[in-house]
Structures are given as C-alpha cells and as structure tokens.
MIVEX-76735 format. One record per residue: residue in three letters; x, y, z of N, C-alpha, C in turn. Coordinates in Angstrom, 3 decimals, always signed. Layout:
REM residues N
<atom code="Ala" n_X="X" n_Y="Y" n_Z="Z" ca_X="X" ca_Y="Y" ca_Z="Z" c_X="X" c_Y="Y" c_Z="Z"/>
...
This chain:
REM residues 73
<atom code="Unk" n_X="+6.601" n_Y="+11.715" n_Z="+4.523" ca_X="+6.453" ca_Y="+10.597" ca_Z="+3.682" c_X="+6.102" c_Y="+9.333" c_Z="+4.569"/>
<atom code="Unk" n_X="+5.076" n_Y="+8.566" n_Z="+4.241" ca_X="+4.675" ca_Y="+7.379" ca_Z="+4.979" c_X="+4.518" c_Y="+6.191" c_Z="+4.129"/>
<atom code="Unk" n_X="+4.452" n_Y="+5.156" n_Z="+4.698" ca_X="+4.341" ca_Y="+3.845" ca_Z="+4.074" c_X="+3.375" c_Y="+3.064" c_Z="+4.482"/>
<atom code="Unk" n_X="+2.962" n_Y="+2.003" n_Z="+3.767" ca_X="+2.071" ca_Y="+0.801" ca_Z="+4.335" c_X="+2.139" c_Y="-0.352" c_Z="+3.372"/>
<atom code="Unk" n_X="+1.672" n_Y="-1.562" n_Z="+3.855" ca_X="+1.546" ca_Y="-2.555" ca_Z="+3.058" c_X="+0.335" c_Y="-2.428" c_Z="+2.235"/>
<atom code="Unk" n_X="+0.488" n_Y="-3.029" n_Z="+0.867" ca_X="-0.614" ca_Y="-2.938" ca_Z="-0.005" c_X="-0.564" c_Y="-4.149" c_Z="-0.901"/>
<atom code="Unk" n_X="-1.629" n_Y="-4.483" n_Z="-1.762" ca_X="-1.691" ca_Y="-5.403" ca_Z="-2.795" c_X="-1.518" c_Y="-4.541" c_Z="-4.076"/>
<atom code="Unk" n_X="-0.528" n_Y="-4.627" n_Z="-4.856" ca_X="-0.359" ca_Y="-3.852" ca_Z="-6.136" c_X="-0.244" c_Y="-4.839" c_Z="-7.175"/>
<atom code="Unk" n_X="-1.164" n_Y="-4.866" n_Z="-8.327" ca_X="-1.241" ca_Y="-5.811" ca_Z="-9.229" c_X="-1.245" c_Y="-7.163" c_Z="-8.922"/>
<atom code="Unk" n_X="-1.882" n_Y="-7.523" n_Z="-7.764" ca_X="-2.013" ca_Y="-8.879" ca_Z="-7.226" c_X="-0.781" c_Y="-9.483" c_Z="-6.279"/>
<atom code="Unk" n_X="+0.063" n_Y="-8.610" n_Z="-6.010" ca_X="+1.288" ca_Y="-8.960" ca_Z="-5.382" c_X="+1.440" c_Y="-8.208" c_Z="-4.151"/>
<atom code="Unk" n_X="+2.007" n_Y="-8.534" n_Z="-3.082" ca_X="+2.228" ca_Y="-7.875" ca_Z="-1.845" c_X="+3.340" c_Y="-6.827" c_Z="-1.989"/>
<atom code="Unk" n_X="+3.146" n_Y="-5.548" n_Z="-1.716" ca_X="+3.994" ca_Y="-4.570" ca_Z="-1.925" c_X="+4.125" c_Y="-3.488" c_Z="-0.680"/>
<atom code="Unk" n_X="+5.106" n_Y="-2.723" n_Z="-0.559" ca_X="+5.151" ca_Y="-1.601" ca_Z="+0.211" c_X="+4.830" c_Y="-0.390" c_Z="-0.581"/>
<atom code="Unk" n_X="+3.786" n_Y="+0.398" n_Z="-0.258" ca_X="+3.605" ca_Y="+1.596" ca_Z="-0.938" c_X="+4.073" c_Y="+2.862" c_Z="-0.248"/>
<atom code="Unk" n_X="+4.430" n_Y="+3.918" n_Z="-0.809" ca_X="+5.250" ca_Y="+4.944" ca_Z="-0.146" c_X="+4.300" c_Y="+6.150" c_Z="-0.694"/>
<atom code="Unk" n_X="+3.878" n_Y="+7.084" n_Z="+0.263" ca_X="+2.963" ca_Y="+8.158" ca_Z="-0.054" c_X="+3.315" c_Y="+9.440" c_Z="+0.665"/>
<atom code="Unk" n_X="+2.869" n_Y="+10.656" n_Z="+0.113" ca_X="+2.926" ca_Y="+11.786" ca_Z="+0.634" c_X="+1.434" c_Y="+12.228" c_Z="+1.366"/>
<atom code="Unk" n_X="+1.538" n_Y="+12.845" n_Z="+2.533" ca_X="+0.219" ca_Y="+13.182" ca_Z="+3.291" c_X="+0.094" c_Y="+14.521" c_Z="+2.895"/>
<atom code="Unk" n_X="-1.197" n_Y="+14.758" n_Z="+2.356" ca_X="-1.568" ca_Y="+16.024" ca_Z="+1.907" c_X="-2.563" c_Y="+16.677" c_Z="+2.897"/>
<atom code="Unk" n_X="-2.881" n_Y="+17.858" n_Z="+2.715" ca_X="-3.898" ca_Y="+18.726" ca_Z="+3.783" c_X="-5.150" c_Y="+17.415" c_Z="+3.897"/>
<atom code="Unk" n_X="-5.673" n_Y="+17.514" n_Z="+5.290" ca_X="-6.797" ca_Y="+16.811" ca_Z="+5.600" c_X="-6.438" c_Y="+15.291" c_Z="+5.541"/>
<atom code="Unk" n_X="-7.163" n_Y="+14.361" n_Z="+5.119" ca_X="-6.912" ca_Y="+13.061" ca_Z="+5.128" c_X="-6.456" c_Y="+12.587" c_Z="+3.697"/>
<atom code="Unk" n_X="-6.170" n_Y="+13.277" n_Z="+2.864" ca_X="-5.544" ca_Y="+12.975" ca_Z="+1.576" c_X="-4.231" c_Y="+12.569" c_Z="+1.482"/>
<atom code="Unk" n_X="-3.904" n_Y="+11.738" n_Z="+0.536" ca_X="-2.644" ca_Y="+11.161" ca_Z="+0.493" c_X="-2.494" c_Y="+10.928" c_Z="-1.041"/>
<atom code="Unk" n_X="-1.091" n_Y="+11.145" n_Z="-1.631" ca_X="-0.788" ca_Y="+10.924" ca_Z="-2.947" c_X="+0.420" c_Y="+9.738" c_Z="-2.888"/>
<atom code="Unk" n_X="+0.094" n_Y="+8.734" n_Z="-3.629" ca_X="+1.121" ca_Y="+7.726" ca_Z="-3.813" c_X="+2.275" c_Y="+8.183" c_Z="-4.656"/>
<atom code="Unk" n_X="+3.473" n_Y="+7.673" n_Z="-4.089" ca_X="+4.761" ca_Y="+8.281" ca_Z="-4.718" c_X="+5.237" c_Y="+6.858" c_Z="-5.522"/>
<atom code="Unk" n_X="+5.264" n_Y="+5.819" n_Z="-4.940" ca_X="+5.836" ca_Y="+4.644" ca_Z="-5.532" c_X="+5.556" c_Y="+3.479" c_Z="-4.704"/>
<atom code="Unk" n_X="+6.075" n_Y="+2.304" n_Z="-5.030" ca_X="+6.019" ca_Y="+0.932" ca_Z="-4.429" c_X="+7.027" c_Y="+0.136" c_Z="-4.770"/>
<atom code="Unk" n_X="+7.388" n_Y="-0.949" n_Z="-4.036" ca_X="+8.200" ca_Y="-2.158" ca_Z="-4.316" c_X="+7.668" c_Y="-3.264" c_Z="-3.749"/>
<atom code="Unk" n_X="+7.733" n_Y="-4.391" n_Z="-4.589" ca_X="+7.279" ca_Y="-5.579" ca_Z="-4.210" c_X="+8.155" c_Y="-6.190" c_Z="-3.179"/>
<atom code="Unk" n_X="+7.493" n_Y="-7.118" n_Z="-2.204" ca_X="+8.127" ca_Y="-7.653" ca_Z="-1.136" c_X="+7.655" c_Y="-9.177" c_Z="-1.027"/>
<atom code="Unk" n_X="+8.368" n_Y="-9.930" n_Z="-0.349" ca_X="+7.818" ca_Y="-11.330" ca_Z="+0.032" c_X="+7.526" c_Y="-11.388" c_Z="+1.429"/>
<atom code="Unk" n_X="+6.365" n_Y="-12.025" n_Z="+1.675" ca_X="+5.668" ca_Y="-12.031" ca_Z="+2.849" c_X="+6.592" c_Y="-12.927" c_Z="+4.001"/>
<atom code="Unk" n_X="+7.611" n_Y="-13.821" n_Z="+3.230" ca_X="+8.575" ca_Y="-14.612" ca_Z="+3.957" c_X="+9.565" c_Y="-13.562" c_Z="+4.770"/>
<atom code="Unk" n_X="+9.803" n_Y="-12.430" n_Z="+4.289" ca_X="+10.746" ca_Y="-11.548" ca_Z="+5.017" c_X="+10.275" c_Y="-11.071" c_Z="+6.125"/>
<atom code="Unk" n_X="+9.058" n_Y="-10.925" n_Z="+6.429" ca_X="+8.436" ca_Y="-10.232" ca_Z="+7.652" c_X="+8.156" c_Y="-11.550" c_Z="+8.473"/>
<atom code="Unk" n_X="+8.964" n_Y="-11.868" n_Z="+9.533" ca_X="+8.679" ca_Y="-12.970" ca_Z="+10.387" c_X="+7.982" c_Y="-12.852" c_Z="+11.744"/>
<atom code="Unk" n_X="+8.030" n_Y="-11.590" n_Z="+12.415" ca_X="+7.434" ca_Y="-11.380" ca_Z="+13.752" c_X="+6.009" c_Y="-11.356" c_Z="+13.597"/>
<atom code="Unk" n_X="+5.350" n_Y="-11.878" n_Z="+14.729" ca_X="+3.899" ca_Y="-11.686" ca_Z="+14.770" c_X="+3.396" c_Y="-10.260" c_Z="+14.485"/>
<atom code="Unk" n_X="+4.240" n_Y="-9.298" n_Z="+14.995" ca_X="+3.647" ca_Y="-7.863" ca_Z="+14.800" c_X="+3.652" c_Y="-7.437" c_Z="+13.320"/>
<atom code="Unk" n_X="+4.674" n_Y="-7.851" n_Z="+12.687" ca_X="+4.778" ca_Y="-7.608" ca_Z="+11.219" c_X="+3.643" c_Y="-8.244" c_Z="+10.183"/>
<atom code="Unk" n_X="+3.384" n_Y="-9.516" n_Z="+10.677" ca_X="+2.315" ca_Y="-10.301" ca_Z="+10.124" c_X="+0.993" c_Y="-9.608" c_Z="+10.466"/>
<atom code="Unk" n_X="+0.804" n_Y="-9.076" n_Z="+11.446" ca_X="-0.428" ca_Y="-8.202" ca_Z="+11.886" c_X="-0.691" c_Y="-6.969" c_Z="+10.977"/>
<atom code="Unk" n_X="+0.546" n_Y="-6.290" n_Z="+10.904" ca_X="+0.447" ca_Y="-5.276" ca_Z="+10.008" c_X="+0.214" c_Y="-5.483" c_Z="+8.566"/>
<atom code="Unk" n_X="+0.647" n_Y="-6.521" n_Z="+8.131" ca_X="+0.480" ca_Y="-6.858" ca_Z="+6.725" c_X="-1.062" c_Y="-7.191" c_Z="+6.517"/>
<atom code="Unk" n_X="-1.604" n_Y="-8.094" n_Z="+7.348" ca_X="-3.033" ca_Y="-8.460" ca_Z="+7.408" c_X="-3.973" c_Y="-7.191" c_Z="+7.394"/>
<atom code="Unk" n_X="-3.744" n_Y="-6.246" n_Z="+8.337" ca_X="-4.361" ca_Y="-5.211" ca_Z="+8.558" c_X="-4.536" c_Y="-4.104" c_Z="+7.320"/>
<atom code="Unk" n_X="-3.177" n_Y="-3.901" n_Z="+6.883" ca_X="-3.146" ca_Y="-3.188" ca_Z="+5.844" c_X="-3.756" c_Y="-3.436" c_Z="+4.481"/>
<atom code="Unk" n_X="-3.494" n_Y="-4.644" n_Z="+4.121" ca_X="-3.951" ca_Y="-5.316" ca_Z="+2.825" c_X="-5.455" c_Y="-5.352" c_Z="+2.787"/>
<atom code="Unk" n_X="-6.145" n_Y="-5.420" n_Z="+3.782" ca_X="-7.608" ca_Y="-5.408" ca_Z="+3.813" c_X="-8.129" c_Y="-4.223" c_Z="+3.280"/>
<atom code="Unk" n_X="-7.482" n_Y="-2.982" n_Z="+3.406" ca_X="-7.952" ca_Y="-1.671" ca_Z="+2.951" c_X="-7.099" c_Y="-1.104" c_Z="+1.795"/>
<atom code="Unk" n_X="-6.034" n_Y="-1.731" n_Z="+1.358" ca_X="-5.078" ca_Y="-1.131" ca_Z="+0.217" c_X="-4.982" c_Y="-2.150" c_Z="-0.924"/>
<atom code="Unk" n_X="-5.584" n_Y="-1.720" n_Z="-1.787" ca_X="-5.554" ca_Y="-2.829" ca_Z="-3.191" c_X="-5.477" c_Y="-1.745" c_Z="-4.365"/>
<atom code="Unk" n_X="-4.389" n_Y="-1.946" n_Z="-5.096" ca_X="-4.308" ca_Y="-1.052" ca_Z="-6.293" c_X="-3.807" c_Y="-1.876" c_Z="-7.537"/>
<atom code="Unk" n_X="-4.138" n_Y="-1.036" n_Z="-8.614" ca_X="-3.775" ca_Y="-1.383" ca_Z="-10.001" c_X="-2.768" c_Y="-0.361" c_Z="-10.411"/>
<atom code="Unk" n_X="-1.574" n_Y="-0.590" n_Z="-10.752" ca_X="-0.594" ca_Y="+0.154" ca_Z="-11.406" c_X="-0.342" c_Y="-0.042" c_Z="-12.742"/>
<atom code="Unk" n_X="-0.662" n_Y="+0.938" n_Z="-13.639" ca_X="-0.478" ca_Y="+0.650" ca_Z="-15.060" c_X="-0.202" c_Y="+2.207" c_Z="-15.623"/>
<atom code="Unk" n_X="+0.677" n_Y="+2.340" n_Z="-16.532" ca_X="+1.174" ca_Y="+3.683" ca_Z="-17.254" c_X="+1.313" c_Y="+4.727" c_Z="-16.204"/>
<atom code="Unk" n_X="+1.938" n_Y="+4.310" n_Z="-15.275" ca_X="+2.564" ca_Y="+5.155" ca_Z="-14.274" c_X="+1.419" c_Y="+5.767" c_Z="-13.534"/>
<atom code="Unk" n_X="+0.406" n_Y="+5.282" n_Z="-13.260" ca_X="-0.851" ca_Y="+5.569" ca_Z="-12.458" c_X="-1.347" c_Y="+4.532" c_Z="-11.799"/>
<atom code="Unk" n_X="-1.674" n_Y="+4.919" n_Z="-10.351" ca_X="-2.160" ca_Y="+4.045" ca_Z="-9.556" c_X="-3.782" c_Y="+4.137" c_Z="-9.673"/>
<atom code="Unk" n_X="-4.527" n_Y="+3.106" n_Z="-9.563" ca_X="-5.958" ca_Y="+3.039" ca_Z="-9.490" c_X="-6.333" c_Y="+2.199" c_Z="-8.369"/>
<atom code="Unk" n_X="-7.294" n_Y="+2.691" n_Z="-7.382" ca_X="-7.620" ca_Y="+1.766" ca_Z="-6.243" c_X="-8.715" c_Y="+0.797" c_Z="-6.774"/>
<atom code="Unk" n_X="-8.384" n_Y="-0.355" n_Z="-6.253" ca_X="-9.285" ca_Y="-1.363" ca_Z="-6.362" c_X="-10.225" c_Y="-1.465" c_Z="-5.176"/>
<atom code="Unk" n_X="-9.495" n_Y="-1.279" n_Z="-4.222" ca_X="-10.322" ca_Y="-1.379" ca_Z="-2.740" c_X="-9.172" c_Y="-0.554" c_Z="-1.950"/>
<atom code="Unk" n_X="-9.642" n_Y="+0.673" n_Z="-1.505" ca_X="-8.769" ca_Y="+1.381" ca_Z="-0.756" c_X="-9.332" c_Y="+2.399" c_Z="+0.107"/>
<atom code="Unk" n_X="-8.790" n_Y="+2.810" n_Z="+1.412" ca_X="-9.214" ca_Y="+3.816" ca_Z="+2.011" c_X="-8.440" c_Y="+5.065" c_Z="+1.927"/>
<atom code="Unk" n_X="-7.621" n_Y="+5.032" n_Z="+1.084" ca_X="-6.724" ca_Y="+6.308" ca_Z="+0.844" c_X="-7.348" c_Y="+7.282" c_Z="-0.215"/>
<atom code="Unk" n_X="-7.562" n_Y="+8.350" n_Z="+0.455" ca_X="-8.238" ca_Y="+9.425" ca_Z="-0.458" c_X="-7.173" c_Y="+10.214" c_Z="-1.330"/>
<atom code="Unk" n_X="-7.540" n_Y="+10.546" n_Z="-2.418" ca_X="-6.683" ca_Y="+11.187" ca_Z="-3.466" c_X="-5.615" c_Y="+10.709" c_Z="-3.927"/>
<atom code="Unk" n_X="-5.754" n_Y="+9.078" n_Z="-4.068" ca_X="-4.553" ca_Y="+8.388" ca_Z="-4.611" c_X="-4.517" c_Y="+8.711" c_Z="-6.003"/>
C-alpha cells in the first residue's frame, strides 16, 4: 500500500492506494489534512509535486480523476 498527496473535492488530502500489476493503482481511501501540519521544505515540495498530478472527485463511494496520472483509479 502506498500513499501520496492529492486534492480531493477541492481540499488537500492524503490518498491511499494499492499497486496493481503494471503501472495501475486502485484507490483505497483518503483523509483530509491541513498544509500547516507539514512544516519542512521537503514536505512542502512533496505536496507541490503530488497535487500537480492528482486531483479527484469523491462521491457515492467512487473516485473520479479530474487530473491524474494514476491509472485504473
């Protein structure tokens, strides 16, 4: 199981996923976080890098990619 930062329903979140065969991933869940909680420069870089590629809508227990490089979400 892996995780990344993402924007889910317009808010910063950590998303959790299972890696499948190839480059495919399946989202398992998310939790909303505050950017203030991550204070180091390295953490801020991770946030900036990840949210460029991961934007999702979550509704009715389903994730829909708005802008994502994750395959098979």
